[in-house]
C-alpha positions in Angstrom: -11.3 -23.0 28.2 -12.6 -20.7 31.0 -10.0 -17.9 31.3 -10.2 -17.4 35.0 -10.0 -21.0 36.0 -7.5 -21.9 33.3 -5.0 -19.2 33.8 -3.7 -20.7 37.1 -3.5 -24.2 35.6 -1.7 -23.1 32.4 0.7 -20.9 34.4 1.6 -23.9 36.5 2.2 -26.2 33.5 4.3 -23.4 31.7 6.4 -23.1 34.9 6.9 -26.9 34.8 7.9 -26.7 31.1 10.7 -24.3 32.0 12.2 -26.9 34.4 15.6 -28.5 33.7 14.3 -31.8 35.1 13.0 -34.0 32.2 10.7 -35.9 34.5 8.8 -32.6 35.1 9.5 -31.0 31.6 8.2 -33.9 29.4 4.6 -34.2 30.9 4.3 -30.4 30.8 5.2 -30.3 27.1 2.7 -33.0 26.4 -0.1 -31.2 28.3 0.7 -27.9 26.4 0.6 -29.7 23.1 -2.9 -31.1 23.9 -4.1 -27.6 24.8 -2.9 -26.0 21.5 -6.3 -26.7 19.9 -8.4 -25.8 22.9 -10.6 -22.6 22.5 -9.4 -19.9 24.8 -5.8 -21.3 25.2 -4.2 -18.4 23.3 -6.2 -15.8 25.3 -4.7 -17.4 28.5 -1.2 -17.2 27.0 -1.8 -13.5 26.1 -2.7 -12.8 29.7 0.4 -14.6 30.9 3.0 -13.0 28.7 1.6 -9.5 29.2 1.8 -9.9 33.0 5.1 -8.3 33.8 5.1 -9.5 37.4 5.5 -13.2 36.3 8.8 -15.0 35.8 10.6 -14.0 32.6 11.2 -17.6 31.5 7.5 -18.5 31.8 6.5 -15.4 29.9 9.1 -16.1 27.2 7.7 -19.7 26.8 4.1 -18.3 26.6 5.1 -16.0 23.8 6.8 -18.8 21.9 3.7 -21.1 22.2 1.5 -18.2 21.0 3.8 -17.5 18.0 3.9 -21.1 17.0 0.1 -21.3 17.3 -0.3 -18.4 14.8 1.6 -20.5 12.2 -0.6 -23.5 12.8 -4.1 -22.3 13.7 -4.6 -18.7 12.7 -5.8 -19.1 9.1 -9.5 -19.9 8.7 -8.8 -23.0 6.6 -6.4 -24.5 9.1 -7.4 -27.7 11.0 -8.6 -26.6 14.5 -8.5 -23.0 13.4 -9.2 -20.3 16.1 -12.7 -18.9 16.2 -13.2 -15.4 14.7 -14.4 -14.2 18.1 -11.2 -15.3 19.9 -9.0 -13.8 17.1 -10.8 -10.5 17.4 -10.2 -10.5 21.2 -6.5 -11.4 20.7 -5.9 -8.8 18.1 -7.3 -6.1 20.4 -5.2 -7.4 23.3 -2.0 -7.5 21.3 -2.0 -3.7 20.6 -3.5 -2.5 23.9 -0.1 -1.3 25.2 3.5 -1.3 24.1 5.3 -1.3 27.4 7.2 -4.7 27.5 10.3 -4.2 29.7 12.3 -7.2 28.4 13.9 -6.7 25.0 13.9 -10.3 23.9 10.2 -10.7 24.8 9.4 -7.4 23.1 11.0 -8.6 19.9 9.0 -11.8 20.0 5.7 -10.0 20.6 6.5 -7.7 17.6 7.2 -10.7 15.4 4.0 -12.5 16.4 2.0 -9.3 15.8 3.6 -9.2 12.3 2.6 -12.8 11.7 -1.0 -12.0 12.5 -0.8 -8.9 10.3 0.5 -11.0 7.4 -2.9 -12.9 7.5 -5.3 -10.2 8.7 -4.0 -6.8 7.8 -5.6 -4.6 6.6 -9.0 -6.3 5.9 -9.6 -8.0 9.3 -7.3 -5.7 11.3 -7.7 -2.1 9.9 -6.9 -0.5 13.2 -3.4 -2.0 13.4 -1.5 0.6 11.4 -3.3 3.7 12.8 -2.7 2.4 16.3 1.1 1.9 15.6 1.3 5.3 14.0 -0.3 6.9 17.1 1.9 4.9 19.5 5.2 5.9 17.9 4.3 9.6 18.6 4.0 9.2 22.4 6.6 10.8 24.6 7.2 7.7 26.7 10.6 6.3 25.6 9.7 2.6 26.2 6.3 2.7 24.5 7.7 4.7 21.6 10.5 2.2 21.1 8.3 -0.9 21.3 5.7 0.6 19.0 8.4 1.4 16.5 9.9 -2.1 16.8 6.5 -3.5 16.0 5.9 -1.0 13.2 9.2 -2.3 11.6 8.3 -6.0 11.8 4.8 -5.4 10.5 6.2 -3.4 7.5 8.9 -6.0 6.8 6.3 -8.8 6.8 3.8 -7.1 4.6 6.5 -6.0 2.2 7.5 -9.7 1.7 4.1 -10.7 0.3 4.3 -11.4 -3.4 0.7 -12.0 -4.7 -0.6 -9.2 -6.9 -3.5 -8.4 -4.6 -1.1 -8.2 -1.6 1.3 -6.0 -3.5 -1.6 -3.6 -4.3 -2.5 -3.5 -0.6 1.1 -2.7 0.3 1.3 0.1 -2.3 -1.9 1.6 -0.8 -0.5 1.3 2.7 2.8 2.9 1.7 1.1 5.8 0.0 -0.8 6.5 3.2 2.1 6.3 5.7 5.2 7.3 3.6 5.1 11.0 4.6 4.7 10.1 8.3 7.6 7.6 8.1 9.9 10.2 6.5 9.0 12.8 9.1 9.6 10.2 11.9 13.0 9.3 10.5 14.0 12.9 10.1 12.9 13.8 13.6 14.9 11.0 15.3 17.9 11.6 13.1 17.9 15.3 13.9 17.5 14.5 17.6 20.4 12.1 17.5 22.7 14.6 15.8 21.8 17.4 18.3 22.5 15.1 21.3 25.9 14.0 19.8 26.8 17.7 19.4 25.9 18.3 23.1 27.9 15.3 24.2 24.9 13.4 25.7 25.9 9.9 24.6 23.3 8.0 26.6 20.4 10.0 25.1 22.0 9.8 21.7 22.2 6.0 21.9 18.4 5.8 22.5 17.7 8.3 19.6 20.0 6.3 17.3 18.1 3.1 18.0 14.9 4.9 16.9 16.7 6.3 13.9 17.8 2.8 12.9 14.2 1.3 13.3 12.5 4.2 11.4 15.1 3.8 8.7 14.4 0.1 8.5 10.7 0.9 8.0 11.6 3.5 5.3 13.8 1.0 3.5 11.0 -1.5 3.1 8.5 1.2 2.1 10.8 2.8 -0.4 12.0 -0.5 -2.1 8.7 -2.4 -2.1 6.0 0.2 -1.8 6.0 1.8 -5.2 5.6 0.6 -8.8 7.5 3.5 -10.3 9.2 5.3 -7.4 11.0 7.9 -9.5 7.6 9.7 -10.1 7.2 10.2 -6.4 9.0 13.4 -5.2 9.1 12.3 -1.5 10.8 9.0 -2.4 13.5 10.7 -4.5 13.8 13.4 -1.8 14.4 10.7 0.8 17.0 8.9 -1.4 18.9 12.2 -2.1 18.8 12.9 1.7 20.4 9.6 2.3 23.7 10.9 0.9 23.6 14.0 3.1 22.8 12.0 6.2 25.5 9.5 5.4 28.1 12.4 5.3 26.8 13.7 8.7 26.9 10.2 10.3 30.4 9.5 8.9 31.6 12.9 10.4 29.9 11.9 13.7 32.1 8.8 13.8 35.2 11.0 14.2 33.9 12.2 17.6 32.6 8.9 19.0 35.0 6.7 20.8 35.6 3.2 19.5 34.4 1.6 22.8 31.3 3.9 23.0 27.8 2.3 23.1 26.9 4.5 20.2 29.8 3.4 17.9 28.4 -0.1 17.0 24.8 1.3 16.4 26.3 4.2 14.4 28.1 1.8 12.0 25.0 -0.4 11.7 23.0 2.7 10.7 25.6 3.8 8.1 25.6 0.3 6.6 21.8 0.4 6.5 21.9 3.7 4.5 24.0 1.9 1.9 21.6 -1.1 1.9 18.7 1.3 1.1 20.7 2.4 -2.0 21.7 -1.1 -3.0 18.2 -2.6 -2.6 16.7 0.3 -4.5 19.2 -0.1 -7.3 18.5 -3.9 -7.4 14.7 -3.6 -7.5 14.3 -0.3 -9.5 17.4 0.2 -11.8 15.7 2.7 -14.0 14.3 4.7 -11.1 17.9 4.7 -9.8 19.2 6.5 -12.9 18.8 9.9 -11.2 21.1 8.6 -8.4 23.9 7.1 -10.5 26.0 10.2 -10.7 25.7 11.0 -7.0 26.2 7.4 -5.9 29.4 7.1 -7.9 30.8 10.5 -6.8 30.0 9.6 -3.2 31.5 6.1 -3.2 34.6 6.9 -5.3 35.2 9.9 -3.1 35.2 8.0 0.2 36.8 4.8 -1.1 39.4 6.0 -3.6 40.4 9.5 -2.4 41.7 11.0 0.9 38.1 12.2 1.8 37.5 8.8 3.4 40.6 8.7 5.6 39.8 8.5 9.3 36.0 8.1 8.8 35.5 5.0 6.7 35.5 1.4 8.1 35.8 -1.9 6.4 32.2 -2.9 6.0 31.3 0.6 4.7 34.1 0.3 2.1 32.7 -3.1 1.0 29.2 -1.6 0.6 30.5 1.3 -1.4 32.4 -1.1 -3.7 29.3 -3.2 -4.1 27.4 -0.1 -5.1 30.0 0.8 -7.8 30.1 -2.8 -9.0 26.3 -3.0 -9.3 26.2 0.2 -11.4 29.1 -0.9 -13.6 27.6 -4.4 -14.2 23.9 -3.5 -14.4 22.5 -4.9 -17.6 19.7 -2.3 -17.5 22.4 0.3 -18.1 24.1 -1.5 -21.1 23.0 -0.5 -24.6 22.4 -3.1 -27.2 24.9 -3.5 -30.0 22.3 -1.9 -32.2 21.8 1.4 -30.4 18.3 1.8 -31.9 17.2 -1.3 -30.0 18.0 0.3 -26.6 15.5 2.1 -24.4 15.9 5.9 -23.7 16.3 5.0 -20.0 19.2 2.6 -20.8 20.9 5.2 -23.0 20.5 7.9 -20.3 22.1 5.7 -17.7 24.9 4.7 -20.0 25.6 8.3 -20.8 25.9 9.2 -17.1 28.3 6.2 -16.5 30.4 7.1 -19.5 30.7 10.8 -18.4 31.8 9.7 -14.9 34.3 7.0 -15.8 36.8 9.2 -17.5 40.4 8.0 -18.0 41.8 9.9 -14.9 39.0 8.4 -12.7 39.5 4.9 -14.0 43.3 5.1 -13.7 43.0 6.3 -10.1 40.5 3.6 -9.2 42.7 0.9 -10.8 45.9 2.1 -9.2 44.3 2.5 -5.8 42.7 -0.9 -5.9 46.0 -2.6 -6.8 48.5 -0.5 -4.7 46.2 0.0 -1.7 43.5 -2.5 -1.3 45.3 -5.5 -2.8 48.3 -5.2 -0.4 48.6 -8.0 2.0 48.1 -6.8 5.6 50.3 -7.7 8.6 47.5 -9.9 9.9 47.3 -11.8 6.6 51.0 -12.3 6.4 51.0 -13.6 10.0 48.1 -16.0 9.2 49.9 -17.2 6.1 52.9 -18.1 8.3 51.0 -19.6 11.2 48.0 -21.2 9.5 48.7 -21.5 5.7 45.8 -23.9 5.1 43.1 -21.6 6.5 44.7 -18.7 4.6 44.6 -20.4 1.3 41.0 -21.7 1.8 39.9 -18.2 2.8 41.6 -16.6 -0.2 40.2 -18.9 -2.8 36.7 -20.0 -1.7 33.1 -19.0 -1.1 30.7 -16.3 -1.9 32.5 -13.8 0.4 32.9 -11.0 -2.1 29.7 -9.3 -0.9 30.9 -9.1 2.7 34.7 -9.3 3.0 37.0 -6.6 1.9 39.7 -8.5 0.0 37.3 -10.7 -2.2 35.1 -7.6 -2.7 38.0 -5.5 -4.0 39.1 -8.3 -6.4 35.6 -8.7 -7.8 35.2 -5.0 -8.3 38.6 -4.9 -10.1 37.6 -7.8 -12.4 34.3 -6.1 -13.3 35.7 -2.7 -13.9 38.6 -4.1 -15.9 36.2 -6.2 -18.0 34.0 -3.1 -18.7 36.8 -0.7 -19.4 39.7 -3.0 -20.5 40.8 -0.9 -23.4 41.4 2.0 -21.0 42.9 0.1 -18.1 45.1 -2.5 -19.9 47.9 0.1 -20.6 47.7 1.3 -17.0 48.2 -2.3 -15.6 50.9 -3.1 -18.1 52.8 0.0 -17.1 52.7 -1.2 -13.5 54.0 -4.6 -14.6 56.9 -3.1 -16.6 57.9 -0.9 -13.7 58.4 -4.1 -11.6 60.6 -6.1 -14.0 63.9 -7.5 -12.6 64.8 -8.5 -9.1 63.3 -6.9 -6.0 65.1 -5.6 -3.0 64.6 -8.2 -0.2 64.8 -5.6 2.5 62.0 -3.5 1.0 58.9 -5.1 2.3 56.6 -2.6 0.6 58.2 -3.2 -2.8 57.5 -7.0 -2.3 53.9 -6.3 -1.3 53.4 -4.0 -4.3 54.8 -6.7 -6.7 52.5 -9.3 -5.1 49.5 -6.9 -5.6 50.3 -6.2 -9.3 50.8 -9.9 -10.0 47.5 -10.5 -8.3 45.8 -8.0 -10.7 47.5 -9.6 -13.8 46.1 -13.0 -12.7 42.6 -11.7 -12.1 42.6 -10.0 -15.5 44.1 -13.0 -17.4 41.3 -13.3 -19.9 41.2 -9.6 -20.6 45.0 -9.4 -21.1 45.1 -12.4 -23.5 46.2 -10.3 -26.5 48.4 -7.9 -24.6 50.7 -10.2 -22.6 53.2 -12.7 -24.0 52.9 -14.9 -21.0 55.2 -17.6 -22.3 58.1 -15.1 -22.6 57.3 -13.6 -19.2 57.2 -17.0 -17.6 60.7 -18.0 -19.1 62.4 -14.6 -18.6 61.0 -13.5 -15.2 58.5 -15.7 -13.4 60.5 -18.9 -13.5 63.5 -17.2 -11.9 61.3 -15.7 -9.2 60.0 -19.2 -8.3 63.5 -20.2 -7.6 64.4 -17.5 -5.2 64.5 -19.2 -1.8 64.9 -16.1 0.5 62.3 -16.2 3.3 61.1 -12.6 2.6 60.4 -13.6 -1.0 57.8 -16.1 0.0 54.8 -13.9 -0.9 56.1 -13.4 -4.4 56.9 -17.1 -4.9 53.3 -17.9 -3.7 51.8 -15.3 -6.0 53.8 -16.4 -9.0 52.6 -20.0 -8.8 49.0 -18.7 -8.3 49.5 -16.4 -11.3 50.7 -19.4 -13.5 47.6 -21.3 -12.3 45.4 -18.4 -13.5 47.1 -18.2 -16.9 47.6 -21.9 -17.6 44.1 -22.3 -19.0 44.3 -19.0 -20.9 47.7 -18.9 -22.6 50.6 -21.3 -21.8 52.6 -23.2 -24.3 52.5 -27.0 -23.8 56.3 -27.2 -24.4 56.8 -25.3 -21.2 54.9 -27.9 -19.1 58.0 -30.0 -18.1 59.7 -26.8 -16.7 56.5 -26.0 -14.7 56.4 -29.6 -13.4 60.0 -29.2 -12.2 59.1 -26.0 -10.4 56.1 -27.5 -8.7 58.1 -30.5 -7.6 60.7 -28.2 -6.1 58.0 -26.3 -4.2 56.7 -29.7 -2.9 60.2 -30.8 -1.9 60.8 -27.4 -0.1 57.5 -27.9 1.9 56.3 -24.5 0.7 52.8 -25.3 1.7 51.1 -22.1 0.8 52.6 -21.9 -2.7 51.6 -25.5 -3.4 48.1 -25.1 -2.0 47.6 -21.9 -4.0 48.5 -23.6 -7.2 46.4 -26.7 -6.4 43.4 -24.5 -5.6 43.3 -22.7 -8.9 45.0 -25.2 -11.4 45.3 -28.9 -11.1 48.5 -29.8 -13.0 46.9 -32.5 -15.0 43.3 -31.3 -15.2 43.3 -29.5 -18.5 43.2 -30.2 -22.2 46.9 -29.5 -22.9 48.1 -32.3 -20.7 50.4 -34.8 -22.3 51.2 -38.0 -20.4 54.6 -38.4 -22.0 55.6 -35.0 -20.6 54.4 -35.9 -17.1 55.7 -39.5 -16.7 59.3 -38.5 -15.8 57.9 -36.6 -12.8 55.2 -39.2 -11.9 56.9 -41.0 -9.2 58.3 -38.0 -7.3 55.2 -35.9 -7.8 52.8 -38.7 -6.7 55.0 -39.4 -3.6 55.2 -35.7 -2.6 51.5 -35.2 -3.2 50.8 -38.2 -1.0 53.0 -36.8 1.7 51.2 -33.5 1.4 47.8 -35.3 1.8 49.1 -36.8 5.1 50.4 -33.4 6.4 47.4 -31.2 5.8 44.7 -31.2 8.4 41.7 -29.3 6.9 39.0 -31.1 5.0 39.0 -28.6 2.1 42.7 -29.0 1.7 42.6 -32.8 1.8 39.9 -32.7 -0.9 42.0 -30.5 -3.2 45.0 -32.8 -2.8 42.9 -35.9 -3.3 41.4 -34.3 -6.4 44.8 -33.8 -7.9 45.9 -37.3 -7.1 42.7 -38.6 -8.7 43.4 -36.6 -11.8 47.0 -37.9 -12.0 45.7 -41.5 -11.6 43.0 -41.0 -14.3 45.4 -39.5 -16.8 48.3 -42.0 -16.5 46.0 -45.0 -15.9 47.8 -48.3 -15.7 51.2 -46.6 -15.3 50.3 -45.5 -11.8 50.5 -49.1 -10.5 54.0 -49.1 -9.1 53.4 -45.9 -7.0 50.0 -46.3 -5.4 50.8 -48.7 -2.6 51.2 -46.0 0.0 47.9 -44.4 -1.0 46.1 -47.7 -0.9 47.3 -48.2 2.7 46.4 -44.7 3.8 42.8 -44.4 2.3 41.2 -46.8 4.9 42.6 -44.6 7.7 41.4 -41.4 6.0 38.0 -42.9 5.4 37.7 -43.7 9.1 38.9 -40.2 10.1 36.4 -38.5 7.8 33.3 -40.1 9.3 31.8 -36.7 10.1 32.9 -35.1 6.7 30.7 -36.5 3.9 32.2 -34.2 1.2 35.7 -35.5 2.0 34.3 -39.0 1.7 32.9 -38.1 -1.7 36.5 -37.1 -2.7 37.8 -40.5 -1.4 35.2 -42.3 -3.5 36.3 -40.4 -6.6 39.9 -41.3 -5.9 38.9 -45.0 -5.5 37.0 -44.9 -8.8 40.2 -43.8 -10.6 42.3 -46.1 -8.6 40.2 -49.2 -9.5 40.3 -48.2 -13.2 44.1 -47.8 -12.9 44.7 -51.1 -11.1 42.3 -53.1 -13.3 42.0 -56.8 -12.2 44.5 -56.1 -9.4 41.9 -54.0 -7.7 40.6 -57.2 -6.1 43.3 -56.7 -3.5 41.4 -53.6 -2.4 38.1 -55.6 -1.7 38.5 -55.8 2.2 38.3 -51.9 2.2 36.5 -51.3 -1.1 33.4 -53.4 -0.6 32.4 -52.1 2.8 32.8 -48.6 1.4 30.4 -49.5 -1.5 28.0 -51.2 0.9 27.8 -48.1 3.2 27.6 -45.6 0.3 24.7 -47.4 -1.5 22.7 -48.4 1.6 19.6 -46.1 1.6 18.9 -46.9 5.3 22.2 -45.1 6.2 22.1 -41.3 6.5 25.4 -40.7 4.6 23.9 -42.2 1.4 22.4 -38.7 0.6 25.9 -37.5 -0.1 27.7 -40.7 -1.1 25.2 -42.6 -3.3 26.1 -41.2 -6.8 29.8 -41.7 -6.4 29.2 -45.0 -4.5 27.2 -46.4 -7.5 29.9 -45.4 -9.9 32.6 -47.1 -7.7 30.4 -50.2 -7.5 30.1 -50.3 -11.3 33.9 -49.8 -12.1 34.6 -52.5 -9.4 32.4 -55.0 -11.2 33.8 -53.9 -14.6 37.4 -54.6 -13.4 36.6 -57.7 -11.4 38.1 -61.0 -12.7 35.3 -63.0 -11.0 32.3 -62.7 -8.8 33.2 -63.2 -5.2 30.7 -64.0 -2.4 31.4 -60.5 -0.9 30.6 -58.8 -4.2 27.5 -60.9 -4.5 26.4 -60.0 -1.0 26.4 -56.2 -1.5 23.7 -56.6 -4.2 21.3 -56.8 -1.3 21.3 -53.0 -1.4 19.8 -52.9 -4.9 16.1 -53.6 -4.2 15.8 -50.4 -2.1 17.7 -48.4 -4.7 15.3 -49.5 -7.5 12.4 -48.4 -5.2 13.8 -44.9 -5.1 13.3 -44.5 -8.9 15.8 -41.7 -8.8 18.1 -40.2 -11.4 20.6 -43.0 -10.4 18.5 -45.7 -12.0 20.6 -45.8 -15.1 23.7 -46.7 -13.1 21.7 -49.3 -11.2 20.7 -51.0 -14.5 24.4 -50.9 -15.6 25.4 -52.6 -12.3 22.7 -55.3 -12.7 23.9 -56.0 -16.3 27.5 -56.2 -15.0 26.5 -58.9 -12.5 24.6 -60.8 -15.2 27.6 -60.8 -17.6 30.1 -61.6 -14.8 28.3 -64.7 -13.5 24.7 -65.1 -14.5 23.9 -68.5 -12.9 25.2 -67.7 -9.4 23.7 -64.2 -9.4 20.3 -65.1 -10.8 19.8 -68.1 -8.5 20.2 -65.7 -5.5 18.5 -62.5 -6.8 16.2 -63.3 -9.8 13.0 -63.4 -7.7 13.7 -60.1 -6.0 14.7 -58.5 -9.3 11.6 -59.7 -11.0 9.4 -58.2 -8.2 11.3 -54.9 -8.4 10.9 -54.8 -12.2 7.2 -55.5 -12.1 6.7 -52.6 -9.7 9.0 -50.3 -11.7 7.1 -51.0 -15.0 3.9 -49.7 -13.4 5.2 -46.2 -13.1 8.3 -45.4 -15.1 9.2 -43.4 -18.2 9.5 -45.0 -21.7 13.3 -44.7 -21.4 13.1 -46.5 -18.0 10.9 -49.3 -19.4 13.5 -49.9 -22.2 16.3 -50.1 -19.5 14.3 -52.7 -17.5 13.5 -54.7 -20.6 17.2 -54.6 -21.8 18.2 -56.3 -18.5 15.6 -59.0 -19.1 16.9 -59.4 -22.7 20.5 -59.8 -21.4 19.4 -62.4 -18.9 17.8 -64.4 -21.8 20.9 -63.9 -23.8 23.3 -65.4 -21.3 21.0 -67.9 -19.7 18.4 -69.0 -22.3 17.2 -72.1 -20.3 16.7 -70.6 -16.8 16.1 -67.0 -17.9 12.5 -67.3 -19.1 11.5 -69.2 -16.0 13.1 -66.7 -13.7 11.4 -63.7 -15.3 8.2 -65.5 -16.2 5.9 -63.0 -14.3 7.2 -60.2 -16.7 6.7 -62.0 -20.0 2.9 -61.9 -20.2 3.0 -58.0 -20.2 5.7 -58.2 -23.0 3.4 -60.6 -25.0 0.4 -58.3 -24.5 2.5 -55.3 -25.6 3.3 -57.0 -28.9 -0.3 -58.1 -29.8 -1.7 -54.7 -28.7 0.8 -53.0 -31.1 2.9 -51.0 -28.6 3.1 -47.5 -30.1 6.7 -46.5 -29.0 9.1 -48.0 -31.6 12.0 -48.4 -29.1 9.8 -50.3 -26.6 8.3 -52.5 -29.4 11.7 -53.3 -30.7 12.8 -54.4 -27.2 9.6 -56.5 -26.7 10.3 -58.3 -30.0 13.9 -58.8 -29.0 12.8 -60.5 -25.7 10.1 -62.6 -27.4 12.5 -63.6 -30.3 15.0 -65.0 -27.8 12.3 -67.0 -25.9 11.0 -68.4 -29.2 14.4 -69.2 -30.7 16.2 -70.5 -27.6 13.4 -72.1 -25.6 10.6 -73.2 -27.8 9.0 -75.3 -25.1 8.7 -72.3 -22.8 7.3 -70.3 -25.6 4.5 -72.9 -26.2 3.6 -72.8 -22.5 3.5 -69.0 -22.6 1.3 -69.1 -25.7 -1.2 -71.4 -23.9 -1.1 -69.2 -20.8 -1.9 -66.1 -22.9 -4.7 -67.9 -24.8 -6.3 -68.9 -21.5 -6.0 -65.4 -20.1 -7.4 -63.7 -23.1 -10.1 -66.3 -23.8 -8.9 -67.0 -27.4 -7.6 -70.0 -29.4 -3.8 -70.6 -29.4 -3.8 -70.4 -33.2 -5.6 -67.1 -33.2 -3.2 -65.6 -30.6 -0.1 -66.9 -32.5 -1.5 -65.5 -35.7 -2.1 -62.1 -34.2 1.4 -62.0 -32.8 3.0 -63.0 -36.1 1.0 -60.4 -38.0 2.1 -57.6 -35.7 5.6 -58.9 -35.6 6.0 -58.8 -39.4 4.2 -55.5 -39.7 6.5 -53.9 -37.1 9.8 -55.3 -38.3 10.8 -51.8 -39.4 10.8 -50.7 -35.7 13.8 -52.8 -35.2 16.8 -50.7 -36.3 19.6 -52.8 -34.7 21.0 -55.4 -37.2 21.5 -58.0 -34.4 17.8 -57.7 -33.3 16.6 -57.8 -36.9 18.5 -61.0 -37.5 17.2 -62.4 -34.2 13.6 -61.7 -35.2 14.0 -63.2 -38.7 15.5 -66.4 -37.2 12.8 -66.6 -34.5 10.0 -66.3 -37.1 11.7 -68.8 -39.4 12.0 -71.3 -36.5 8.2 -71.5 -36.7 8.2 -72.9 -40.2 9.1 -76.6 -39.3 6.3 -76.7 -36.8 3.2 -78.8 -37.6 0.9 -75.7 -37.0 
């Protein structure tokens, strides 16, 4: 592609590709796709996106096509790979100047340079890093920023490579530029701090952006650029400096207005400081030992004392708590039970931790976590009133502990309590004892404190097993609190039911269950949605080992009705799934006794299924409920077929996208439907059309597929086999070519069952399979289980259909070019020799009778 003549044409097509008119857009995209493999195309793109006079949208598109081309054609081994000459020219052009005026395009250029660097740096592109280092020193603000942005993306990309040779190259690179990176960061940081002092916020914002980028570079170099970073004085000097800089930046935040352009970047930089420490601790726990004391002092000071008031913000608190948690939980810092087996580094780290976490420090952390961070905020109380479903889902779900304050504080409390439970148990019990008795309804703070303490006791349930007589506490205090109906007491009522949910699987006497069921029923009747949902989210009332049906039956009708009403009222998918799960558990546990009460649910499920078309996980919950419902209804489940069978059809149809989510539960529902069916209906027979495609999948669901096939065979073999035997036989022949030994046995067992229930037609229907069974016997199949199944199949053919056996014998003699007598003799010899492979009495008896049936013959 000639650059001069092509530039105009490519520019025109790129312009057309930015059009909103599909008639113009589509042909342009097709043309660009054809050019992707043309020599010179990427040189033209480079000329276009570096020409600042052109339309921004066209330049943006040119950058994207260039970036995608690197992924496809840059490596030498790629089909249609770029020539080395063109790549050399492109590399030179990419770093000629760093003056892109548009931020988004500048970022894309930096990313594509990093992509090239991942393949070529440093061997084919040794000048990249020196050029970047020189470019970040220039005085021009724009060039300096763009070079620094590229420097960061290149460093980030090279740091992510994991092969040993690549790691070695990155270590070498780091050692050569680390001093420069440190001095660059210090320079921009000092400049920012000076500009903040003089009140020049616009200049400070620019310097802060450079501080942030240079810190990002240092983070990658520090965490990934050294094998044993603690031996490098500059690395440890930088990490110690992080604490000083953090203090300076936190103090800066006092003087910067919330709406200032600097504020957001300042908080991002503060968080990045903490990420440097967290990443370093994660990757180099022993190198971090020298920082444990300072990290703990810093974090505890800002999060658990007055030092942080007015300067800390939520995400910073979360990061500090994560740092404490990672130090407390770190396995590298935990000595073995046998001290002599522990490394000196582990013992040193443990010694520092032990010296820091004294009784006064632990007590202060525990008290402040509970009485400060556990307190419900006004926003949370408002959300609880206005949107209880969202509040309970947010409170109980997800991996949010790393990012959100409330989950983070709770996880930190659990970890510290677990690590230092002997010290902290008396502290928490003292807090509980101080709250016994009724609480003043007018004292909102007292109610919130009680809620927080109960929260702590629930979180620490397993640790407090030997220290709390929960049964007595439930009878003497908690039960009474559940019955307080005052509006202001709602938080306590909700927390008490949650607390019981936490303890019920730890320590709760089964004799108290009826009282608990009564309390739950009252909550359901009072429409106290949050309380009920909190309980359902942590403890399903029948989903545990202590459940006794006789205790629950007096409450069955009312509880089932109220739960069903709750299912109709709630709107969020997660909540509906929780309620459905409870209903499923109830049905599963009481089994047939559910029949009088399920009419309303049976009528509602089709509507819910239709409404949940876009929510596959909710549909999975519906399938589970249907499984238990069919088992509970038994033969009466045939009344559900108009809804049930289309659900099974959709869930097990591999041509339908939802099958990815629904298949496993759909197969189980199909199986229990057959197991509880009084007869084989035409509709049940029709859905078997899905089976051929399922057998082709050869997935982990094959076992259930074979169970379903067997169920059809035993339910009505003649009808079923007349319609599907040929398809099944074809599928089985294909399966047997490439399947595990266990899978072969499953296939052969189906054939054996067919012969058992239909000895006349069975051998004819599965005739294509029988020669391989015959050959397996005379070849002396080495797997005993497979041989046993072969002999079972051949025994049934011989005993139940001697005429067919004679035909098969003649066929095999013809195929193998031997006499019938010789073939029969070989088979009998192997059969007698391998009788010990047959362990099942029924099969041994069958083989004996089959062999004996040969005696009256004239052979």
